[in-house]
C-alpha positions as CSV (number, residue, x, y, z in Angstrom):
1,M,172.1,81.8,105.2
2,M,172.5,84.7,107.6
3,E,172.0,83.9,111.3
4,T,168.8,85.2,112.7
5,R,169.6,87.6,115.5
6,L,166.2,88.7,116.8
7,A,165.8,91.6,119.2
8,M,162.5,92.2,121.0
9,V,161.6,95.2,123.2
10,Q,158.5,94.6,125.3
11,F,156.7,95.0,128.6
12,G,156.4,91.9,130.8
13,D,159.1,89.9,132.4
14,Y,160.5,87.3,130.0
15,R,163.0,85.9,132.5
16,A,160.2,85.3,135.1
17,A,158.2,83.5,132.4
18,M,161.2,81.3,131.6
19,N,161.8,80.6,135.2
20,A,158.1,79.7,135.8
21,R,158.1,77.4,132.8
22,E,161.3,75.6,133.9
23,R,159.6,75.0,137.3
24,N,156.6,73.5,135.4
25,E,154.4,76.3,136.8
26,P,151.2,77.2,134.9
27,E,151.3,80.2,132.6
28,V,150.0,83.6,133.9
29,Y,147.9,84.5,130.9
30,R,146.4,82.8,127.8
31,A,148.9,81.5,125.2
32,Q,151.9,82.9,127.1
33,Y,154.1,79.8,126.7
34,A,152.8,79.2,123.1
35,S,154.0,82.7,122.2
36,M,157.4,81.9,123.7
37,D,157.6,78.7,121.7
38,V,157.1,80.7,118.5
39,V,160.1,83.0,119.3
40,S,162.2,80.0,120.3
41,S,161.4,78.3,117.0
42,I,162.4,81.4,115.0
43,V,165.8,81.7,116.8
44,R,166.4,77.9,117.0
45,D,169.7,78.3,115.1
46,G,170.3,81.9,116.0
47,Q,170.3,84.4,118.9
48,C,167.6,86.4,120.7
49,L,167.9,89.6,122.8
50,V,164.8,90.4,124.9
51,V,164.7,93.9,126.6
52,C,162.0,94.0,129.3
53,L,160.8,97.6,130.0
54,D,159.5,97.5,133.6
55,T,161.1,94.9,135.8
56,D,163.8,94.7,138.5
57,P,167.2,95.1,136.8
58,Y,168.9,92.0,135.4
59,D,171.3,91.0,132.6
60,E,171.4,87.3,132.0
61,V,172.2,84.8,129.3
62,R,170.1,81.6,128.9
63,G,171.4,79.5,126.1
64,N,170.8,81.5,122.9
65,F,168.7,84.1,124.8
66,H,170.2,87.3,126.2
67,L,167.6,88.7,128.7
68,I,167.8,92.3,130.0
69,G,165.4,93.9,132.4
70,G,165.2,97.3,134.0
71,R,163.0,100.2,135.0
72,F,163.1,101.8,131.6
73,D,159.5,103.1,131.6
74,P,159.3,106.7,132.7
75,R,157.5,107.4,135.9
76,S,157.0,111.1,135.5
77,G,155.0,113.5,133.4
78,G,155.6,116.5,131.3
79,F,159.1,117.5,130.3
80,K,160.5,115.1,132.9
81,F,158.8,112.3,131.1
82,I,160.4,113.3,127.8
83,R,163.9,113.4,129.4
84,E,163.4,110.0,131.1
85,A,162.1,108.5,127.8
86,R,165.1,109.8,125.9
87,R,167.5,108.5,128.6
88,S,165.8,105.0,128.5
89,S,165.8,105.0,124.7
90,L,169.6,105.6,124.6
91,Q,170.2,102.8,127.2
92,I,168.1,100.3,125.1
93,V,169.7,101.4,121.9
94,R,173.1,100.7,123.4
95,H,172.0,97.2,124.2
96,L,170.7,96.7,120.7
97,A,173.9,98.1,119.1
98,G,176.0,95.7,121.1
99,F,173.8,92.8,120.0
100,S,173.8,93.7,116.3
101,P,170.3,92.4,115.5
102,S,169.2,91.2,112.0
103,H,165.5,91.7,112.9
104,V,163.8,93.8,115.6
105,I,160.3,93.5,117.0
106,I,158.9,96.4,119.1
107,R,155.9,95.4,121.2
108,A,155.0,98.8,122.7
109,P,154.0,102.1,120.9
110,G,154.5,105.5,122.4
111,W,158.1,106.5,123.4
112,V,159.4,103.0,122.9
113,M,158.4,102.9,119.2
114,E,159.4,106.5,118.6
115,G,162.8,106.4,120.3
116,I,164.0,103.0,119.4
117,G,162.1,102.4,116.2
118,S,163.7,105.5,114.7
119,W,167.2,104.2,115.5
120,V,166.3,100.8,114.0
121,L,165.2,102.3,110.7
122,R,168.3,104.5,110.5
123,R,170.4,101.4,110.8
124,K,168.3,99.8,108.0
125,I,167.3,96.8,110.2
126,P,164.0,95.1,109.4
127,L,161.4,96.2,112.0
128,L,158.1,94.7,113.0
129,P,155.8,96.9,115.2
130,L,153.7,94.3,117.1
131,F,151.2,95.8,119.4
132,A,148.2,95.1,121.6
133,D,147.2,98.7,122.1
134,F,144.3,101.0,121.3
135,F,145.0,104.4,119.7
136,Y,142.6,107.1,120.9
137,T,141.5,109.9,118.6
138,R,139.2,111.9,120.8
139,G,140.5,115.4,120.1
140,L,143.5,117.6,119.5
141,K,145.5,116.2,122.4
142,D,145.3,112.7,121.0
143,K,146.1,114.0,117.5
144,V,149.3,115.7,118.8
145,K,150.2,112.6,120.8
146,N,149.7,110.3,117.8
147,F,151.4,112.5,115.2
148,R,155.0,111.2,115.6
149,I,154.2,107.6,115.9
150,V,151.8,107.6,113.0
151,R,154.4,109.3,110.8
152,L,156.9,106.6,111.9
153,L,154.6,103.7,111.3
154,N,153.7,105.0,107.8
155,D,157.4,105.0,106.9
156,A,157.9,103.0,103.7
157,R,160.7,101.0,105.4
158,I,158.0,99.4,107.6
159,P,155.8,97.3,105.3
160,L,153.8,95.6,108.1
161,V,152.2,96.9,111.3
162,A,150.4,94.4,113.5
163,N,148.0,94.9,116.4
164,H,145.8,92.6,118.4
165,N,142.4,92.0,116.7
166,Y,140.3,94.4,114.6
167,P,139.3,97.1,117.1
168,A,142.9,98.0,118.0
169,C,143.9,97.9,114.3
170,L,141.0,100.1,113.3
171,S,142.0,102.6,116.0
172,M,145.4,102.9,114.4
173,V,143.8,103.5,111.0
174,R,141.6,106.2,112.4
175,A,144.7,107.7,114.0
176,G,146.2,107.9,110.5
177,V,148.2,104.7,109.9
178,H,147.8,103.4,106.3
179,A,145.2,100.6,106.3
180,R,147.1,98.7,103.7
181,K,149.9,97.8,106.1
182,V,147.8,97.2,109.3
183,V,147.1,93.5,110.0
184,P,145.1,92.1,113.0
185,Y,146.5,89.0,114.7
186,D,145.5,86.7,117.5
187,W,146.9,83.7,119.3
188,V,146.2,80.2,118.2
189,P,143.1,79.1,120.2
190,V,144.0,76.8,123.0
191,R,140.4,76.2,124.0
192,R,137.1,76.3,122.3
193,P,133.6,76.9,123.7
194,E,132.4,73.5,122.4
195,E,134.7,71.9,124.9
196,S,132.8,73.3,127.9
197,P,129.1,72.6,128.8
198,E,126.6,75.4,128.5
199,K,125.5,76.9,131.8
200,Y,122.1,77.2,133.4
201,L,120.9,78.9,136.5
202,E,119.9,76.5,139.3
203,P,117.5,77.9,142.0
204,E,119.6,76.5,144.8
205,D,123.0,77.6,143.5
206,R,123.6,80.6,145.7
207,P,125.3,82.9,146.3
208,F,125.7,84.4,142.8
209,R,129.4,84.3,141.8
210,L,131.0,87.1,139.8
211,F,134.5,86.9,138.5
212,Y,137.0,89.5,137.4
213,A,140.5,89.0,136.0
214,G,143.0,91.7,134.9
215,S,144.8,94.8,136.3
216,V,143.2,95.9,139.5
217,S,142.6,99.6,138.9
218,R,139.9,102.2,138.7
219,D,140.5,102.7,135.0
220,K,139.7,99.0,134.5
221,G,136.5,99.6,136.3
222,V,137.2,97.7,139.6
223,G,135.9,100.7,141.7
224,D,132.7,100.6,139.6
225,L,132.4,96.9,140.3
226,I,132.7,97.5,144.0
227,E,130.0,100.1,144.0
228,A,127.8,97.8,141.8
229,V,128.1,95.1,144.4
230,Q,127.1,97.5,147.1
231,Y,123.9,98.3,145.1
232,L,123.1,94.6,144.6
233,T,123.7,93.9,148.3
234,D,121.5,96.7,149.4
235,E,118.7,95.3,147.1
236,G,119.0,91.9,148.8
237,M,121.0,90.0,146.2
238,D,123.5,87.5,147.6
239,V,126.6,88.1,145.6
240,R,130.3,87.1,145.9
241,V,133.1,88.4,143.7
242,E,136.5,86.9,143.1
243,I,139.2,89.3,141.7
244,C,142.4,87.9,140.1
245,G,145.2,90.3,139.2
246,G,147.5,92.8,140.7
247,G,148.4,96.5,140.5
248,S,149.4,99.5,142.6
249,E,145.7,100.3,143.4
250,M,144.8,96.9,144.8
251,E,145.1,97.7,148.5
252,D,143.3,101.0,148.0
253,L,140.4,99.3,146.2
254,S,140.3,96.6,148.8
255,R,139.9,99.3,151.4
256,L,137.2,100.9,149.3
257,A,135.3,97.5,149.3
258,R,135.5,97.4,153.1
259,S,134.3,101.0,153.4
260,K,131.3,100.3,151.2
261,G,130.4,97.3,153.5
262,V,131.1,94.7,150.9
263,G,134.7,93.7,151.9
264,K,133.6,90.2,152.9
265,R,131.8,89.7,149.6
266,M,134.9,90.4,147.5
267,V,138.1,88.4,147.5
268,F,141.3,89.9,146.0
269,H,143.6,87.0,145.1
270,G,146.4,89.0,143.5
271,M,148.3,87.6,140.5
272,T,146.9,84.2,139.7
273,P,148.1,81.5,137.3
274,N,145.9,81.1,134.2
275,R,144.9,77.6,135.2
276,E,143.4,78.9,138.4
277,V,141.8,81.8,136.6
278,L,140.0,79.4,134.3
279,K,138.9,77.2,137.2
280,K,137.4,80.2,139.0
281,M,135.8,81.4,135.8
282,R,134.1,78.0,135.2
283,A,132.7,78.1,138.7
284,A,131.3,81.7,138.3
285,H,127.9,82.7,137.0
286,L,129.3,85.8,135.3
287,T,132.6,87.2,134.1
288,V,132.7,91.0,134.5
289,V,134.9,93.3,132.3
290,P,134.0,96.9,133.4
291,S,136.8,98.8,131.7
292,R,136.4,102.6,131.5
293,H,136.9,104.3,128.1
294,E,140.1,105.9,129.3
295,Y,141.8,102.5,129.7
296,P,143.7,101.7,126.4
297,E,142.0,98.4,126.1
298,G,142.6,95.9,123.3
299,L,140.4,92.8,123.3
300,P,141.4,91.3,126.6
301,N,142.0,87.6,127.1
302,V,139.3,87.4,129.8
303,I,136.6,88.0,127.2
304,Y,137.9,85.1,125.1
305,E,138.1,82.9,128.2
306,G,134.6,83.9,129.4
307,F,133.2,82.7,126.1
308,E,135.4,79.6,126.1
309,T,134.2,78.5,129.5
310,R,130.5,79.3,128.5
311,T,130.4,82.0,131.3
312,P,128.3,85.0,130.1
313,V,130.3,88.2,130.1
314,I,129.1,91.5,131.5
315,C,131.2,94.2,129.9
316,S,131.2,98.0,129.5
317,D,130.6,99.9,126.2
318,H,134.3,100.4,125.8
319,P,135.0,101.4,122.2
320,T,137.0,98.2,121.6
321,F,134.2,96.0,122.9
322,V,131.3,97.6,120.9
323,M,133.2,97.0,117.7
324,R,133.2,93.2,118.1
325,L,130.6,92.3,120.6
326,K,126.8,92.4,120.4
327,D,124.7,93.0,123.4
328,G,122.7,89.8,124.1
329,V,125.0,87.5,122.3
330,G,127.2,85.8,124.9
331,C,127.3,89.1,126.8
332,R,125.4,92.0,128.2
333,M,126.8,95.6,128.0
334,F,126.4,98.6,130.2
335,P,127.6,102.3,130.0
336,A,131.1,102.5,131.3
337,K,131.8,104.4,134.6
338,N,128.2,103.7,135.7
339,P,128.0,101.4,138.7
340,R,124.2,101.6,138.9
341,S,123.8,100.4,135.3
342,L,126.4,97.6,135.9
343,A,124.3,96.5,138.9
344,D,121.1,96.5,136.9
345,V,122.6,94.5,134.0
346,V,124.1,91.9,136.5
347,K,120.7,91.6,138.2
348,A,118.8,91.2,134.9
349,A,121.2,88.5,133.7
350,L,120.8,86.5,137.0
351,S,117.0,87.0,137.4
352,N,115.8,85.1,134.4
353,Q,116.8,81.5,133.8
354,E,115.9,81.4,130.2
355,A,117.8,84.6,129.4
356,Y,120.8,83.4,131.2
357,A,120.8,80.1,129.4
358,T,120.6,82.0,126.1
359,L,123.6,84.1,127.0
360,S,125.6,81.0,127.9
361,K,124.5,79.2,124.7
362,T,125.5,82.1,122.5
363,T,129.0,82.4,123.9
364,L,129.9,80.1,121.0
365,E,128.6,82.6,118.4
366,A,130.3,85.5,120.3
367,W,133.6,83.6,120.4
368,Q,133.5,82.9,116.7
369,G,132.8,86.5,116.0
370,I,136.1,87.7,117.5
371,Q,138.4,85.4,115.7
372,V,140.8,86.7,113.1
373,P,142.5,84.8,110.2
374,V,146.2,85.6,111.1
375,T,147.7,83.9,114.2
376,F,150.7,85.2,116.2
377,D,152.7,82.2,114.8
378,D,151.7,83.0,111.1
379,L,152.6,86.6,111.6
380,L,156.1,86.2,113.0
381,E,157.1,83.3,110.8
382,E,155.9,85.0,107.6
383,W,157.6,88.3,108.5
384,I,160.9,86.5,109.0
385,R,160.5,84.7,105.7
386,S,159.6,87.8,103.8
387,V,162.7,89.6,105.1
388,S,164.9,86.6,104.0
389,E,163.3,86.5,100.6
390,K,163.2,90.3,100.2
391,R,159.5,90.5,99.4
392,V,156.4,91.9,101.0
393,P,154.8,89.8,103.8
394,R,151.9,87.7,102.4
395,V,149.8,88.3,105.5
396,L,149.2,91.8,104.1
397,R,146.3,90.2,102.1
398,H,144.6,90.4,105.5
399,S,145.3,94.1,106.0
400,L,142.5,96.4,106.9
401,A,142.6,97.8,103.4
402,E,141.3,94.3,102.3
403,S,138.9,93.9,105.3
404,P,135.1,93.7,104.8
405,L,134.5,95.3,108.2
406,P,132.7,98.7,108.0
407,D,134.6,102.0,108.5
408,V,137.9,100.3,107.9
409,R,139.1,102.1,104.8
């Protein structure tokens, strides 16, 4: 049997995750270590090359893993972006060629899939596009942007294209990817709502505690959250907000909070282990997910975790969210980019004990509604088997061509 030589190209720092795990540190995000276990199992008797796209440079061998990191992701726009993307693609291709992979997984669309995926197909190497990204189709600009990658994903040499959960998959189909090859996946649940008690508003439990986890940026709606807290404070509501996550805009947004007079009501913790995120979420009254439409959101882990801890979610009407969530069932929704509406929805959720209890109770129903039948484990293991047995992957029976969801075909 041929040795499995798996190459993966992805964002995130695989070396840092390995280091953290060896030090028995908690994982940074949901199912991080479980995902690494799946990869380790696949290459147990083989080799794995992992190229990380946006880290400090490194080139290191850990047992049967060869880890490469670098600043491959272009920082510029326009024609300079194109030049930088081509240069990075050539660098990564050289790493792949030196490794001689038997299988390749590409975990980022855009220039990564276009530049590297084309090379993989020309070399007749089995390729799995494995994304967690939303494909926008808002007009001519998006259509032009999507044209090359859609054509590549529809190539007959790629039988399976995976994306995280139904909304992101549906966005690919609407962009032009054939529904018969698009399969939604998710990670094996590590927690269930039934394991946490339902929440109730207690009259003496003040201040009201809001929680946010994710990239700290304006596109993720953190600026809108700050303005909403200002509205609530001005109206006499005693609110505190804990924010977990990092990003280049964190200091700027912290200054914005101070300038709005709510700096002492908002704590920016920076990058926080998942264990601590869950602890803070359990202590919160509400989890807030205020993403603006322009952020290429999948179905973020924080929504799963809000439901799993029975903490009602306040979320925007981002296209991804409205496909799978129902206002009033485990969550309340507001128009994105509208701090006034966000404040009103938060106030309404925290002003009625019965309504709040219903939101917490229905987090179970909401959580059940976002599950999918194919797990990350199933997907990778079946794809590897299908390549070995020279057949189509059986997970294609869960493709969007077979899905009962509306507007999928």
